[in-house]
C-alpha positions as CSV (number, residue, x, y, z in Angstrom):
1,M,-13.4,-16.1,3.1
2,A,-11.1,-13.4,4.5
3,L,-12.8,-10.5,6.3
4,A,-11.7,-8.1,3.5
5,D,-13.4,-10.2,0.9
6,T,-16.5,-10.5,3.0
7,L,-16.8,-6.8,3.4
8,Q,-16.2,-6.2,-0.4
9,A,-18.9,-8.7,-1.2
10,G,-21.3,-6.8,1.1
11,W,-20.4,-3.4,-0.1
12,Y,-20.6,-4.0,-3.8
13,G,-22.3,-7.4,-4.2
14,G,-25.2,-7.2,-1.8
15,E,-24.1,-10.1,0.3
16,R,-25.0,-10.2,4.0
17,L,-22.6,-8.4,6.2
18,P,-21.7,-9.3,9.9
19,W,-24.0,-7.6,12.3
20,W,-21.3,-5.8,14.2
21,V,-20.4,-3.5,11.2
22,Y,-23.5,-1.4,11.7
23,P,-22.8,-0.1,15.2
24,L,-19.2,0.5,14.2
25,A,-20.4,2.5,11.1
26,A,-22.6,4.6,13.3
27,L,-19.6,5.3,15.7
28,Y,-17.4,6.0,12.7
29,G,-20.0,8.5,11.2
30,A,-20.1,10.3,14.5
31,V,-16.3,10.6,14.7
32,V,-16.1,11.9,11.1
33,A,-18.8,14.5,11.7
34,I,-17.2,15.8,14.9
35,R,-13.7,15.9,13.4
36,R,-15.0,17.9,10.4
37,R,-16.9,20.3,12.7
38,L,-13.7,20.9,14.9
39,Y,-11.7,21.8,11.8
40,R,-14.5,23.9,10.4
41,S,-14.8,25.8,13.7
42,R,-10.9,26.1,13.9
43,W,-10.8,24.3,17.1
44,L,-8.3,22.1,15.3
45,R,-5.4,24.0,13.7
46,V,-5.4,24.3,9.9
47,V,-2.1,25.1,8.1
48,Q,-2.2,27.5,5.1
49,L,0.6,27.5,2.5
50,P,1.7,30.5,0.6
51,C,0.6,29.0,-2.7
52,P,-2.5,27.4,-4.0
53,V,-3.2,23.8,-2.8
54,I,-5.3,21.3,-4.9
55,V,-6.5,18.3,-3.1
56,V,-7.1,15.1,-5.1
57,G,-9.0,12.3,-3.2
58,N,-12.1,10.1,-2.9
59,I,-14.8,9.3,-0.5
60,T,-14.5,5.6,-0.8
61,A,-12.0,3.1,0.6
62,G,-9.6,1.8,-2.0
63,G,-8.3,3.1,-5.3
64,A,-10.4,5.2,-7.7
65,G,-7.7,6.5,-10.1
66,K,-6.2,9.3,-8.0
67,T,-2.5,8.8,-9.1
68,P,-3.2,8.9,-12.9
69,L,-5.3,12.0,-12.4
70,T,-2.6,13.6,-10.2
71,L,0.1,13.0,-13.0
72,A,-2.3,14.4,-15.6
73,L,-2.8,17.5,-13.5
74,V,0.9,18.0,-13.1
75,D,1.4,18.0,-16.9
76,A,-1.6,20.3,-17.5
77,L,-0.4,22.8,-14.8
78,R,3.2,22.8,-16.2
79,E,1.7,23.6,-19.6
80,R,-0.1,26.6,-18.1
81,G,2.9,28.1,-16.5
82,Y,2.8,26.6,-13.0
83,R,5.6,24.7,-11.1
84,P,3.6,21.9,-9.4
85,G,4.7,19.5,-6.7
86,V,2.9,16.6,-5.0
87,V,2.6,15.9,-1.3
88,S,1.7,12.5,-0.1
89,R,1.5,10.7,3.2
90,G,3.7,7.9,1.8
91,Y,1.4,5.1,2.5
92,G,3.1,1.8,2.9
93,G,6.6,3.4,3.5
94,S,8.6,3.3,6.6
95,R,9.7,7.0,6.6
96,R,8.0,9.2,9.2
97,E,9.8,12.5,8.9
98,P,8.9,14.8,6.0
99,A,11.4,14.5,3.1
100,L,11.7,15.5,-0.6
101,L,12.2,12.5,-2.8
102,D,15.5,12.0,-4.6
103,S,17.0,9.2,-6.7
104,A,17.7,7.1,-3.6
105,A,14.0,6.9,-2.6
106,T,12.5,3.4,-2.4
107,P,9.0,2.1,-2.2
108,A,9.8,0.5,1.1
109,E,10.8,3.8,2.5
110,V,8.4,6.3,1.0
111,G,5.6,4.2,-0.6
112,D,5.0,3.0,-4.1
113,E,2.8,5.8,-5.5
114,P,5.3,8.6,-4.5
115,C,8.1,6.7,-6.1
116,L,6.0,6.2,-9.2
117,M,5.2,9.9,-9.4
118,H,8.9,10.9,-8.8
119,A,10.1,8.5,-11.4
120,S,7.8,10.3,-13.8
121,G,9.8,13.6,-13.2
122,V,7.5,15.1,-10.5
123,A,8.6,17.0,-7.4
124,V,7.3,14.8,-4.6
125,A,7.4,15.2,-0.7
126,V,6.2,12.7,1.7
127,G,5.6,12.7,5.5
128,R,3.1,11.8,8.1
129,D,2.9,15.6,8.8
130,R,1.7,16.7,5.4
131,P,1.7,20.4,6.0
132,A,5.4,20.2,6.9
133,A,6.1,18.0,3.8
134,A,4.2,20.5,1.6
135,Q,6.3,23.3,3.0
136,L,9.3,21.5,1.5
137,L,7.8,21.7,-1.9
138,V,7.3,25.4,-1.6
139,G,10.9,25.8,-0.4
140,A,11.9,23.9,-3.6
141,G,10.2,26.5,-5.8
142,C,6.8,24.9,-6.5
143,T,4.0,27.4,-7.2
144,V,1.1,25.0,-6.6
145,V,0.9,22.0,-4.4
146,I,-1.3,19.0,-5.2
147,A,-2.2,16.9,-2.1
148,D,-2.5,13.2,-3.3
149,D,-5.3,11.3,-1.4
150,G,-5.9,14.4,0.9
151,L,-9.6,14.9,0.9
152,Q,-10.0,13.8,4.6
153,H,-6.7,15.5,5.7
154,Y,-8.2,18.7,6.9
155,R,-5.1,20.1,8.7
156,L,-3.7,21.2,5.3
157,A,-5.8,24.2,4.0
158,R,-6.9,23.7,0.4
159,D,-8.1,26.0,-2.3
160,L,-9.6,23.5,-4.6
161,E,-11.0,19.9,-4.1
162,I,-11.2,17.2,-6.6
163,C,-13.0,14.0,-5.8
164,V,-12.4,10.9,-8.0
165,I,-15.3,8.5,-8.4
166,D,-14.9,4.9,-9.6
167,G,-17.3,4.9,-12.5
168,D,-17.8,1.1,-12.4
169,R,-18.4,0.5,-8.7
170,R,-19.6,4.0,-7.8
171,F,-20.3,4.0,-4.0
172,G,-21.5,0.4,-3.5
173,N,-24.3,0.2,-0.9
174,A,-23.6,3.9,0.0
175,R,-22.9,3.1,3.7
176,L,-20.1,4.4,5.9
177,L,-17.1,2.1,6.9
178,P,-17.2,-0.7,7.8
179,A,-20.8,-1.3,6.8
180,G,-20.0,0.2,3.4
181,P,-17.2,1.7,1.4
182,L,-17.7,5.3,2.3
183,R,-15.1,7.4,4.2
184,E,-17.5,10.3,4.4
185,P,-21.2,10.7,3.7
186,L,-22.3,11.2,0.1
187,G,-23.3,14.7,0.9
188,R,-19.6,15.5,1.0
189,L,-19.7,15.4,-2.9
190,E,-21.7,18.6,-2.8
191,K,-18.8,20.5,-1.1
192,V,-16.0,19.7,-3.7
193,D,-15.1,21.8,-6.6
194,F,-14.9,19.0,-9.2
195,R,-16.2,15.4,-9.3
196,V,-14.2,13.3,-11.8
197,C,-15.7,9.9,-12.9
198,N,-13.0,7.3,-13.8
199,G,-14.6,4.9,-16.2
200,G,-18.2,3.9,-16.5
201,D,-20.7,6.6,-17.4
202,A,-20.2,10.1,-15.9
203,R,-23.4,11.5,-14.4
204,S,-24.6,15.1,-14.2
205,G,-22.0,17.5,-12.8
206,E,-19.2,14.9,-13.2
207,V,-16.1,15.1,-15.5
208,S,-15.4,12.1,-17.5
209,M,-11.9,10.4,-17.2
210,R,-10.6,7.5,-19.2
211,L,-7.3,5.6,-18.5
212,R,-5.4,4.5,-21.6
213,G,-2.6,2.0,-21.7
214,S,-1.5,1.0,-25.2
215,Q,2.2,0.4,-24.6
216,A,4.0,-2.1,-22.5
217,R,7.4,-1.5,-20.9
218,R,9.8,-4.3,-20.1
219,L,10.9,-4.0,-16.5
220,S,14.5,-5.2,-17.1
221,D,15.6,-2.7,-19.8
222,G,12.8,-0.3,-20.5
223,C,12.0,-1.7,-24.0
224,E,8.6,-0.9,-25.2
225,R,6.1,-2.7,-27.4
226,P,2.4,-2.4,-28.1
227,V,0.1,-4.1,-25.7
228,A,-1.7,-5.4,-28.8
229,D,1.3,-7.7,-29.4
230,F,0.1,-9.8,-26.5
231,S,-3.3,-10.3,-27.8
232,R,-4.7,-13.7,-28.8
233,A,-2.4,-15.3,-26.2
234,R,-2.3,-16.1,-22.5
235,A,-0.5,-13.8,-20.1
236,H,-0.3,-13.5,-16.3
237,A,-1.8,-10.2,-15.1
238,V,-0.7,-8.9,-11.7
239,A,-2.3,-6.0,-9.8
240,A,-1.9,-4.8,-6.2
241,I,-4.2,-1.8,-6.5
242,G,-7.5,-0.8,-5.0
243,H,-9.6,-2.3,-7.8
244,P,-7.6,-5.0,-9.6
245,Q,-10.4,-6.0,-11.9
246,R,-10.2,-2.7,-13.7
247,F,-6.6,-3.6,-14.8
248,F,-7.6,-7.2,-15.8
249,A,-10.6,-5.9,-17.7
250,S,-8.5,-3.4,-19.6
251,L,-6.1,-6.2,-20.8
252,A,-9.0,-8.5,-21.7
253,A,-10.5,-5.7,-23.8
254,Q,-7.4,-5.7,-25.9
255,G,-7.8,-9.5,-26.7
256,I,-5.4,-10.9,-24.0
257,E,-6.3,-14.2,-22.3
258,V,-5.8,-13.0,-18.8
259,I,-4.6,-15.2,-16.0
260,A,-5.5,-12.9,-13.1
261,H,-3.4,-12.6,-9.9
262,P,-4.9,-9.8,-7.6
263,F,-3.0,-8.8,-4.5
264,A,-3.8,-6.5,-1.7
265,D,-3.4,-2.8,-2.4
266,H,0.2,-1.6,-1.9
267,H,1.4,-5.3,-1.5
268,A,5.2,-5.5,-1.0
269,F,6.3,-8.0,-3.7
270,V,8.9,-10.6,-3.3
271,P,10.2,-12.8,-6.3
272,Q,8.1,-15.8,-5.1
273,D,5.0,-13.9,-5.6
274,L,5.6,-13.9,-9.4
275,A,7.0,-17.3,-9.7
276,F,4.2,-18.9,-11.8
277,G,6.2,-21.9,-13.1
278,D,6.1,-21.0,-16.8
279,D,7.5,-18.4,-19.3
280,L,4.2,-16.6,-20.2
281,P,4.4,-12.9,-20.2
282,V,3.7,-11.2,-16.8
283,L,1.9,-7.9,-17.2
284,M,1.5,-5.6,-14.3
285,T,0.5,-2.0,-13.4
286,E,3.1,0.7,-13.3
287,K,2.6,1.1,-9.6
288,D,3.4,-2.6,-9.0
289,A,6.4,-2.5,-11.4
290,I,8.2,0.2,-9.3
291,K,8.3,-2.4,-6.5
292,C,9.6,-5.3,-8.8
293,R,12.4,-3.9,-10.9
294,A,15.1,-4.9,-8.5
295,F,14.4,-8.6,-9.2
296,A,12.7,-8.3,-12.7
297,Q,12.7,-11.1,-15.2
298,P,13.0,-10.5,-19.0
299,H,9.3,-11.5,-19.5
300,W,7.9,-9.1,-17.0
301,W,6.1,-6.0,-18.4
302,S,4.5,-2.9,-17.0
303,V,1.5,-1.3,-18.6
304,P,1.6,2.4,-17.9
305,V,-1.7,4.3,-18.2
306,R,-2.5,7.9,-18.8
307,A,-5.6,9.8,-17.7
308,E,-7.6,11.5,-20.5
309,L,-9.9,14.3,-19.6
310,P,-11.6,17.1,-21.6
311,S,-9.7,20.2,-22.1
312,S,-12.6,22.2,-20.7
313,F,-11.8,20.6,-17.3
314,Y,-8.2,22.0,-17.3
315,D,-9.5,25.4,-18.5
316,A,-12.0,25.4,-15.6
317,L,-9.3,24.4,-13.2
318,R,-7.0,27.2,-14.5
319,A,-9.8,29.7,-14.1
320,R,-10.3,28.7,-10.4
321,L,-6.6,28.9,-9.7
322,D,-6.4,32.4,-11.2
323,S,-9.3,33.4,-9.1
324,V,-7.6,31.9,-5.9
325,Q,-4.4,33.8,-6.6
326,A,-6.3,37.0,-7.2
327,T,-8.1,36.8,-3.8
328,S,-5.4,34.9,-1.9
329,A,-8.2,33.5,0.3
330,P,-8.0,29.7,1.0
331,M,-11.2,27.6,0.9
332,A,-12.9,27.3,4.2
333,L,-14.6,24.1,5.2
334,S,-18.4,24.2,4.7
């Protein structure tokens, strides 16, 4: 069993973990606490933008649904009169210097999630220096910046924090990395403005979010058809996301006999990865499809999802933003 699989089995399945993860977790926890204290005391420089900053992130390793939530936030903010832009580190991409994405951007250069968001009509900037990348969005006319996966990136001052929780897996054994899945202690949840629960049952103080994907889109020509058309038949399902089983389960719930093909998160696909030796439909996440279009086959389909949240969440978010603009005071770490 690969190390990553061993760790996942221990984090979420109760399997025994190697002894050495526990001293490493103690060391990791000390580093996290010291780093946060240095930013809170301003020993480490924090960069403030001239517009509100909303951070979307999580406290666990792996995906929790941040990108669908970010896209939903963009739509909701536009409807409420804002001009939102998204800043991302560009994980998995080769580009290091800050840049605004344009039509020439590729997943290999800037990462799969930024490409997906830009393809959806969102202003996106990437860069290892996230404050510098965010400044490009301000220069392009954005009136609010959403920092995708930025909860632990304290150098960018933030006005609102949203933590996304995997409603199915929650926090596993609730230990810090690598003894558990936590990037920060559970107490960090008390410091954020909103806790959004993706799937499962939202608990007290959490906002419920559901991902819906009822249409499939052919990679080769953009033709759409209902996902229900694939029901009562076998289909290959491909997912290189933080929690592939969520995608497989969503297809199975719609009556599809799923042949599951999980890959590591942000996997860089090549044609051989999807050569399954038959003509059965291949269904994949939208994030994976963005990396496969250049060599797509006619029987390959993506299944875009949209995040559904209660309107009261967006109303509360708008009220917080209005308050931030009235005071012009960025949130201090606490």
